[in-house]
Each structure stands twice: as structure tokens, then as C-alpha cells.
C-alpha positions as CSV (number, residue, x, y, z in Angstrom):
1,M,-18.4,-14.6,10.0
2,R,-16.4,-18.0,10.7
3,V,-15.8,-18.1,7.3
4,L,-14.5,-14.9,6.5
5,R,-11.9,-15.7,9.7
6,E,-10.7,-19.4,8.5
7,I,-10.6,-17.8,4.7
8,T,-7.7,-14.9,5.8
9,W,-6.0,-17.2,7.7
10,I,-5.3,-19.8,5.4
11,E,-4.3,-16.8,2.9
12,L,-2.6,-15.1,5.5
13,K,0.0,-18.5,6.0
14,L,0.2,-18.6,1.8
15,F,1.5,-14.8,2.0
16,A,3.9,-16.3,4.7
17,R,5.1,-18.4,2.1
18,E,6.0,-16.4,-0.5
19,P,9.6,-15.2,0.3
20,I,9.6,-12.8,-3.0
21,T,6.1,-11.5,-1.7
22,V,7.5,-10.7,1.7
23,V,11.0,-9.2,0.7
24,F,9.2,-6.4,-0.8
25,V,6.7,-5.5,1.2
26,L,8.4,-5.5,4.8
27,V,12.2,-5.9,4.3
28,L,13.4,-4.0,1.0
29,P,11.2,-0.8,2.0
30,L,12.9,-1.1,5.9
31,I,16.2,-1.4,4.3
32,V,15.5,1.4,1.9
33,L,14.7,3.8,4.5
34,Y,17.5,2.7,6.9
35,V,20.3,3.3,4.1
36,L,18.3,7.4,3.6
37,N,17.9,7.5,6.7
38,G,21.6,7.1,7.2
39,V,22.6,9.2,4.5
40,F,20.5,12.3,4.8
41,G,20.1,12.5,8.9
42,N,16.7,14.5,10.4
43,Q,18.1,17.8,10.4
44,P,15.5,20.4,8.6
45,A,16.2,21.6,5.1
46,P,14.0,24.7,4.1
47,S,14.2,23.9,0.1
48,V,13.6,19.7,0.1
49,Y,11.3,17.4,2.5
50,E,8.3,20.2,2.9
51,G,10.8,22.1,5.3
52,V,11.2,19.2,7.5
53,G,13.5,16.7,8.3
54,A,14.7,14.1,6.3
55,V,13.8,10.9,8.5
56,D,10.1,12.9,9.7
57,F,9.5,13.0,5.7
58,Y,10.4,9.7,4.5
59,T,8.6,7.2,8.0
60,P,4.8,7.9,6.6
61,A,5.7,7.8,3.1
62,Y,7.3,4.0,3.5
63,V,4.0,2.9,5.9
64,A,2.4,4.0,2.8
65,L,4.7,2.3,0.9
66,V,4.4,-1.3,2.5
67,V,0.7,-1.0,2.4
68,A,0.4,0.7,-1.1
69,T,3.0,-3.1,-2.1
70,V,0.5,-5.1,-0.2
71,G,-2.5,-3.6,-2.9
72,V,-0.6,-3.7,-5.9
73,L,1.8,-7.3,-5.5
74,S,0.5,-9.1,-3.0
75,V,-3.0,-9.3,-3.2
76,P,-3.7,-9.4,-7.0
77,V,-1.1,-12.6,-7.4
78,H,-3.4,-14.3,-5.0
79,L,-6.3,-13.3,-7.2
80,A,-5.2,-13.5,-10.6
81,G,-3.9,-17.0,-9.6
82,Y,-7.1,-18.0,-8.5
83,R,-8.9,-16.9,-11.4
84,E,-6.5,-18.0,-14.0
85,H,-7.6,-22.3,-12.2
86,G,-11.1,-21.5,-12.0
87,V,-11.1,-21.0,-8.1
88,L,-13.3,-17.6,-8.1
89,R,-15.9,-20.1,-10.1
90,R,-16.1,-23.0,-7.1
91,F,-16.3,-20.1,-4.9
92,R,-20.0,-19.6,-6.6
93,A,-20.7,-23.2,-7.2
94,S,-19.5,-24.0,-3.1
95,A,-22.4,-20.8,-2.1
96,L,-18.7,-19.5,-1.3
97,S,-19.3,-15.2,-2.0
98,P,-15.5,-14.0,-4.0
99,V,-16.5,-10.7,-1.7
100,A,-15.0,-13.4,1.7
101,L,-11.7,-13.4,-0.1
102,L,-11.8,-9.6,-1.1
103,G,-12.3,-9.8,2.8
104,A,-9.7,-11.7,3.7
105,H,-7.4,-10.2,1.2
106,M,-8.5,-6.2,2.7
107,I,-8.1,-7.3,6.9
108,I,-4.4,-9.4,5.5
109,A,-3.7,-5.8,4.2
110,T,-4.2,-4.1,7.5
111,V,-2.5,-6.3,9.3
112,T,0.9,-6.6,7.0
113,G,1.2,-3.3,7.2
114,T,-0.1,-2.6,10.7
115,V,3.5,-4.6,11.1
116,G,4.9,-2.4,8.5
117,A,4.5,0.8,10.2
118,V,6.0,-1.3,13.5
119,L,9.2,-1.5,12.1
120,L,9.2,1.1,10.2
121,T,8.6,3.5,13.3
122,T,10.9,1.6,15.0
123,L,13.6,2.5,13.6
124,S,13.1,5.8,12.4
125,T,11.9,6.5,15.5
126,V,14.8,4.5,18.2
127,G,17.6,4.4,15.5
128,Y,17.0,8.1,14.1
129,H,15.1,10.2,16.6
130,G,11.9,10.5,14.1
131,V,9.2,12.2,15.5
132,L,6.4,10.2,16.7
133,P,2.7,10.8,15.3
134,H,1.2,14.1,16.7
135,D,-1.9,12.9,16.0
136,W,-2.6,9.1,16.1
137,A,-6.1,9.4,15.8
138,G,-6.0,10.5,12.0
139,V,-3.2,8.6,11.1
140,A,-5.0,5.4,12.4
141,A,-8.4,6.9,10.3
142,G,-5.6,8.0,7.4
143,F,-3.7,4.2,6.9
144,L,-7.0,2.9,7.0
145,L,-8.2,4.8,3.5
146,I,-5.5,4.3,1.9
147,T,-4.9,0.2,3.2
148,A,-9.1,-0.3,1.9
149,A,-7.9,1.8,-1.2
150,F,-5.3,0.0,-2.3
151,A,-6.4,-3.5,-1.1
152,A,-9.6,-2.7,-3.8
153,L,-7.1,-1.8,-6.7
154,G,-4.8,-4.3,-6.0
155,A,-8.7,-6.4,-6.3
156,F,-9.6,-5.3,-9.1
157,L,-6.2,-5.5,-10.9
158,G,-6.1,-9.2,-9.6
159,V,-9.9,-10.6,-11.2
160,T,-8.4,-8.4,-14.1
161,L,-5.1,-9.5,-15.0
162,P,-4.9,-12.9,-16.8
163,T,-2.3,-15.1,-14.8
164,A,-0.8,-14.4,-11.9
165,R,2.4,-14.5,-13.4
166,A,1.4,-11.3,-15.3
167,A,-0.3,-9.8,-12.4
168,Q,3.7,-10.1,-10.3
169,G,5.3,-8.5,-13.0
170,L,2.9,-5.5,-12.6
171,G,2.6,-5.4,-9.3
172,V,7.2,-5.1,-9.6
173,L,7.2,-2.4,-11.9
174,L,4.8,-1.1,-9.4
175,F,6.6,-0.8,-7.2
176,F,9.6,0.6,-8.6
177,V,7.2,3.5,-9.2
178,F,6.0,4.1,-6.6
179,L,9.7,4.2,-4.7
180,M,11.1,6.7,-7.6
181,L,7.9,8.9,-7.5
182,G,5.3,8.6,-4.5
183,G,7.1,10.3,-1.8
184,A,9.2,7.4,-0.9
185,G,12.5,8.6,-3.4
186,P,13.9,11.7,-4.7
187,P,12.5,14.2,-3.0
188,R,9.8,16.1,-5.0
189,E,11.7,19.5,-6.0
190,V,14.2,17.7,-6.9
191,L,12.7,15.6,-9.6
192,P,13.0,16.9,-13.3
193,G,9.4,18.8,-14.3
194,A,8.4,16.3,-16.7
195,M,8.9,13.6,-13.6
196,S,7.4,15.9,-11.2
197,T,4.1,15.7,-13.2
198,L,3.6,12.2,-13.6
199,A,4.2,12.4,-9.5
200,D,0.8,13.8,-9.7
201,A,0.0,10.7,-11.5
202,V,0.5,7.6,-8.7
203,P,-1.7,6.8,-5.8
204,L,1.4,6.9,-3.7
205,T,2.5,11.0,-3.8
206,Y,-1.9,10.6,-1.7
207,A,-1.5,8.0,0.0
208,S,1.8,9.7,1.7
209,A,0.6,12.9,2.2
210,V,-2.9,11.6,4.2
211,L,-0.2,10.3,6.4
212,R,3.0,12.7,6.7
213,D,0.0,15.6,7.5
214,P,-2.3,13.9,10.9
215,W,1.6,12.6,11.1
216,L,3.6,15.3,11.6
217,G,0.7,17.3,13.3
218,R,-1.0,19.2,10.6
219,G,-4.2,18.5,9.6
220,W,-5.7,17.0,7.2
221,D,-4.9,17.7,3.0
222,G,-8.3,17.2,2.1
223,G,-7.2,17.4,-1.9
224,A,-5.1,14.2,-0.8
225,V,-8.4,11.8,1.0
226,A,-10.1,13.1,-1.5
227,V,-8.0,11.1,-3.8
228,M,-7.3,8.2,-2.4
229,S,-10.9,7.8,-1.4
230,S,-11.7,8.3,-5.0
231,V,-9.5,4.7,-5.8
232,L,-10.8,2.9,-2.7
233,L,-14.5,4.0,-4.7
234,V,-13.7,3.6,-8.4
235,S,-11.5,0.2,-7.2
236,L,-14.4,-0.8,-5.3
237,A,-16.6,-0.8,-8.7
238,L,-14.9,-1.7,-11.0
239,T,-13.8,-5.3,-8.6
240,W,-17.4,-5.8,-8.2
241,W,-17.7,-5.3,-12.4
242,R,-15.5,-7.6,-12.8
243,L,-16.2,-10.4,-10.3
244,R,-19.6,-10.3,-11.5
245,R,-18.2,-10.9,-15.4
246,V,-16.0,-13.9,-14.2
247,E,-18.8,-15.6,-12.3
248,R,-20.9,-15.9,-15.7
């Protein structure tokens, strides 16, 4: 436990020292949400945003975007860098399991996502009269699920991609794909047919739904929960498989 705590503290400081990652994870989503809230307001429209106000639609989506960005940008860059420089192999030689490193990044993803969620929710509720979650327990459970799923996905990318630069490039690309097609950009109702179909393959689409339904008091989206649970389990299995190959 002490080892996990120390590794987490070191990794958290390393995360804070990377301004580009901090901007993509915390600052950019806040700016975009501010612009969207200011443009669209919170008047419900039956034809878009699933019949709710834009502010109430976008706020849980951007909380999910922060969590996803930590997973596909911050985690892979760090782990790919460690793999590139042989740090993962040295972990094994020093009797420290790489699992502790992965656990540290999951904790950091949770902490960072929580900070982002507080900032985004405060902006929407104070500045634009967005609703607070109706089901706090459901939102918290959904938040932990999508955080673990994206952190596990990021871990797999990190132990698979050859360099930190490659991980950063892929992470930035995925950020913009998530932003435009995952429910954080144009509403699904106005997307062309092909882009709407592509949105079905974007994990953020389901992560947003996992948070949005309990947030708005609509219960659980069982399909979205199943998809994110599958992302978590498959990513963990693939990460474990890759780690065993890396350590040989």
C-alpha cells in the first residue's frame, strides 16, 4: 500500500508538470463547455439534445470527456514513455510489479476526473442554471465505471504503442474524435448518416449516456453500462497480456 501511495504521488506530480496534457484534460473542455452553454442556453428543444436543455445535455458529456482524455492521452503517454526507456522491465527487476504503476494511474485518473467534474458542474449550475445530478449514487457509480474503463484502455495503448510521441499523437486524435462524435459536439440528431453511424463506435457516446441518465433522473442505460463494462474487462485482459510479453 505504501508503494502504491508513493508511486501515485510521483506520477501525479509528473502529470501536473505537463502543461499540454493539463490543458487538454482540464482547461479545453471547460472553455468549450462555456462557449456551448453561452450559445445554446438551456431551453429544452424536443428535436435535439434528447428533449432536454443543452446545458443539461452537455455537462455530463464533458465530465465523461475529461475522464476519457485522461485515459487516452495522459495514461498512454506516460506508460509508452516508460516502455520506450525500459522502465517497465526495471520494475520487474526491482521486484515492483507494473500493476502498482497501473493502479497509480487509475487513482490519478479518478482524482483528475473528479476535479474536472467539479469545475464543469460548477460552471453549468452557477453560470447557466444547469441541474445538479438527480441520482448522486448512480452518477458516482457510473463515474467510477467509465474512469476505470478509460484508464484501462489507456494502459493498453500505453504498453502497446512504441513511443511516447506516438501515444501523444494518437491521444490528441482520439480527443477530437471524442469531442465531435461522442456527444460533446454536435447533437446526434443533426449528424449526417455516416457520422451518426460512426458515433456508435465511439466509447464516449456510451460513457456520456452512463452519466447522463442518472444525472437527469432517468435511471440507467443498460446498454451503455454493458459497453463500458466490456471496454474495461477487455482492456484489462489485453493490458495483462501485453505486460507479460513486455516483461519477458
